[in-house]
C-alpha positions in Angstrom: 24.9 64.6 37.8 24.0 62.5 34.8 25.7 59.2 34.5 26.7 58.1 31.0 25.8 54.5 30.0 28.7 52.6 28.5 27.6 50.1 25.9 29.5 46.9 26.3 30.1 45.2 23.0 29.4 41.5 22.9 32.5 39.7 21.8 32.2 37.8 18.5 32.5 34.1 19.2 35.5 32.4 17.8 34.5 29.9 15.2 35.7 26.4 15.8 37.6 24.9 12.8 35.4 22.6 10.8 36.9 19.1 10.5 37.1 17.4 7.1 38.1 13.8 6.4 38.9 11.9 3.2 40.0 8.4 2.4 42.4 7.4 -0.3 39.8 5.1 -2.0 36.1 5.5 -2.6 35.8 2.0 -4.0 38.0 -1.1 -3.5 38.2 -4.8 -4.2 39.8 -7.4 -2.0 39.8 -11.2 -2.1 38.2 -13.1 0.8 40.9 -14.0 3.3 43.1 -11.0 2.2 43.6 -7.5 3.7 43.9 -4.0 2.4 44.5 -0.8 4.4 42.7 2.6 3.8 44.4 5.8 4.5 42.4 8.7 6.0 43.5 12.4 5.8 42.0 14.7 8.4 42.0 18.5 8.5 40.6 20.7 11.3 40.8 18.1 14.1 43.4 16.3 16.1 41.1 13.5 17.2 41.8 10.0 16.3 40.0 8.5 13.3 37.2 6.0 14.1 36.6 3.2 11.6 33.4 1.2 11.2 32.2 -1.6 8.9 28.6 -1.8 7.8 28.7 -5.6 7.9 31.4 -7.3 10.0 30.4 -10.7 8.6 31.7 -9.6 5.2 34.7 -7.5 6.3 36.1 -6.0 9.5 38.2 -2.9 9.9 40.6 -2.1 12.8 41.5 1.2 14.3 44.2 1.7 11.7 42.0 1.3 8.7 43.1 -2.2 8.0 40.3 -4.2 6.4 40.1 -8.0 6.7 37.9 -9.6 4.0 35.9 -12.5 5.4 33.4 -13.5 2.7 32.1 -12.4 -0.7 29.8 -9.4 -0.6 29.7 -5.7 -0.6 30.4 -3.6 2.5 30.8 0.1 3.3 33.7 1.2 5.4 33.2 4.5 7.2 36.0 6.7 8.6 34.8 9.4 11.2 36.6 12.3 12.9 35.4 15.5 14.4 31.9 15.1 13.2 33.0 14.4 9.6 32.8 11.1 7.7 34.2 9.5 4.6 33.2 6.2 3.0 34.7 3.5 0.9 32.6 0.8 -0.7 34.5 -2.5 -0.6 33.6 -5.5 -2.8 34.9 -8.7 -1.3 35.7 -11.2 -4.0 35.4 -15.0 -4.0 38.8 -16.6 -4.0 38.1 -18.3 -7.3 36.6 -15.4 -9.1 39.0 -12.5 -9.4 39.3 -12.0 -13.2 37.0 -9.3 -14.5 37.3 -10.8 -18.0 35.3 -13.9 -17.0 31.9 -13.5 -18.6 30.2 -14.6 -15.3 32.2 -12.0 -13.1 29.7 -9.2 -13.2 26.6 -11.4 -13.0 28.0 -13.3 -10.1 28.7 -10.3 -7.9 25.5 -8.6 -8.9 23.4 -11.6 -7.8 25.6 -12.3 -4.8 25.3 -8.8 -3.4 21.5 -9.1 -3.7 21.5 -12.3 -1.8 20.1 -14.3 -4.8 23.2 -16.5 -5.3 25.5 -17.7 -2.6 28.8 -19.4 -2.6 30.6 -22.3 -0.9 33.2 -22.7 1.8 31.7 -20.1 4.1 30.9 -17.8 1.2 34.6 -17.7 0.0 34.4 -19.8 -3.2 31.9 -19.5 -6.1 32.8 -22.8 -7.9 31.7 -21.6 -11.4 32.0 -25.0 -13.0 29.8 -26.9 -10.6 26.6 -28.3 -12.0 23.3 -26.8 -10.9 20.6 -28.9 -9.3 16.9 -28.5 -9.7 16.7 -27.3 -6.1 19.4 -24.7 -6.6 17.8 -23.4 -9.8 14.3 -22.9 -8.4 15.7 -21.3 -5.3 17.7 -18.8 -7.3 14.6 -18.0 -9.4 12.5 -17.6 -6.3 14.9 -15.2 -4.8 15.3 -13.3 -8.0 11.5 -12.7 -8.0 11.5 -11.4 -4.4 10.5 -14.6 -2.7 6.7 -14.1 -3.4 4.1 -15.6 -1.2 2.5 -18.9 -2.2 -1.1 -19.9 -2.0 -0.2 -23.2 -0.3 2.2 -23.8 2.5 2.4 -27.6 1.8 4.6 -29.1 -0.9 2.9 -31.8 -3.0 6.2 -33.6 -3.8 7.1 -36.5 -1.5 10.9 -35.9 -1.9 10.8 -32.3 -0.6 10.4 -31.8 3.1 9.7 -28.7 5.1 13.2 -28.4 6.5 14.8 -28.2 3.0 16.1 -24.8 2.2 14.3 -25.0 -1.2 10.9 -26.0 0.3 9.1 -22.7 -0.4 10.8 -22.2 -3.7 9.6 -25.6 -4.9 6.0 -24.8 -3.8 6.2 -21.4 -5.7 7.7 -22.9 -8.8 5.1 -25.6 -8.9 2.2 -23.2 -8.4 3.4 -21.0 -11.1 3.9 -23.8 -13.5 7.6 -23.0 -13.8 8.6 -26.6 -12.8 6.2 -29.4 -12.8 8.6 -31.9 -11.2 10.1 -35.1 -12.6 6.7 -36.8 -12.0 3.4 -36.0 -10.2 4.8 -37.2 -6.9 8.5 -36.3 -7.1 10.4 -33.1 -7.7 13.9 -34.7 -7.9 15.7 -31.8 -6.1 19.2 -33.2 -6.7 18.7 -33.8 -10.4 21.1 -31.9 -12.6 19.6 -29.1 -14.7 20.4 -28.9 -18.4 20.6 -25.7 -20.4 17.2 -26.6 -21.9 15.6 -27.0 -18.5 16.8 -23.5 -17.3 15.7 -21.5 -20.4 12.4 -23.3 -20.2 12.0 -22.3 -16.5 12.9 -18.7 -17.4 10.4 -18.7 -20.3 7.6 -20.0 -18.1 8.5 -17.5 -15.3 8.1 -14.7 -17.9 4.6 -16.0 -18.8 5.4 -18.1 -21.9 5.7 -15.1 -24.2 5.7 -15.6 -28.0 8.8 -14.7 -29.9 8.6 -11.8 -32.4 9.7 -13.6 -35.6 9.6 -17.2 -34.5 12.9 -18.0 -36.3 15.4 -20.3 -34.6 19.1 -19.6 -35.2 20.2 -22.8 -33.4 21.1 -25.8 -35.6 20.7 -28.4 -32.9 17.1 -28.0 -31.9 13.8 -28.8 -33.6 10.3 -27.4 -33.5 9.1 -30.5 -31.7 11.5 -30.0 -28.8 9.6 -28.8 -25.6 12.2 -26.0 -25.2 11.9 -24.8 -28.8 9.9 -21.7 -28.1 11.8 -21.0 -24.9 15.1 -21.0 -26.7 13.9 -18.7 -29.5 12.4 -16.3 -27.0 15.5 -16.3 -24.8 17.8 -15.7 -27.8 15.6 -12.8 -29.0 15.7 -11.2 -25.6 19.5 -11.4 -25.4 19.3 -13.9 -22.5 20.7 -16.8 -24.4 23.4 -16.4 -27.1 24.4 -20.0 -27.7 27.8 -21.1 -29.0 29.9 -19.8 -31.8 29.2 -22.9 -34.0 25.5 -22.0 -34.0 24.5 -24.6 -31.4 22.4 -24.3 -28.3 23.6 -27.6 -26.8 20.3 -28.1 -24.9 21.4 -31.4 -23.2 24.6 -29.8 -21.8 24.7 -29.3 -18.0 23.8 -25.8 -16.9 26.9 -24.8 -14.8 26.8 -22.2 -12.2 28.6 -19.7 -14.4 25.9 -20.2 -17.1 23.0 -19.9 -14.6 24.2 -16.6 -13.1 24.6 -15.2 -16.5 21.1 -16.2 -17.6 19.6 -14.8 -14.4 21.5 -11.5 -14.6 20.3 -11.0 -18.2 16.8 -11.9 -17.3 16.8 -9.3 -14.5 18.2 -6.7 -16.8 16.0 -7.3 -19.8 12.8 -8.8 -18.5 12.6 -7.4 -14.9 14.0 -4.1 -16.4 16.7 -3.6 -13.7 19.2 -2.4 -16.1 
């Protein structure tokens, strides 16, 4: 007697629900020392949301999505659940730079996030009206250019020692002819930089280019000034705009808010980062 074979149908596997997660902000700003809380919405999973900061030195986040800002910088906060993730980019602000209308606001955070410019008080204050020393300026320039290697590892200036944070920057600036020092033997690292000094450093760093028309729009500088060509070039390139009364004020102190603006414009217009 012939036995009939019964084909057993393989049951179709039940698809597990796919989890999705969103957070209520994709971008956020918070002042150093303050907190904000992100809200996560999950579908397709009953698991708890896990939170993570990409840099806990800048900001931490707890299990409830509460972010504590510690120092100025940019950090990514990630919420995860059931294999799904959502992110929020958080800009931690300096306590003394929260107004987006300040002309140095965007330049400061652009350069700070790149590690070119740093703040004070454990990276919580920018202090825009502080004077810039020669050591600070060459260090910022050195970082802006990617901290290039130098031919020598020994600084020729007697007032700069190997433990100084600006040691390599001074060697580089000297080798490139960006800064020749206050004399053959001394660099004068704590000397205050004027506006004329800084535009001259930038001009030299760019290779001492000639301006297109050679015309000077500033009424307070002369052709015999060492910074004359530098100022014309910087103005043509949109790095230097001067004051509304038509002056450049070359002997004026270069404050931190001025310096970051010069560096930002240099990076956009000369290094073509914009």
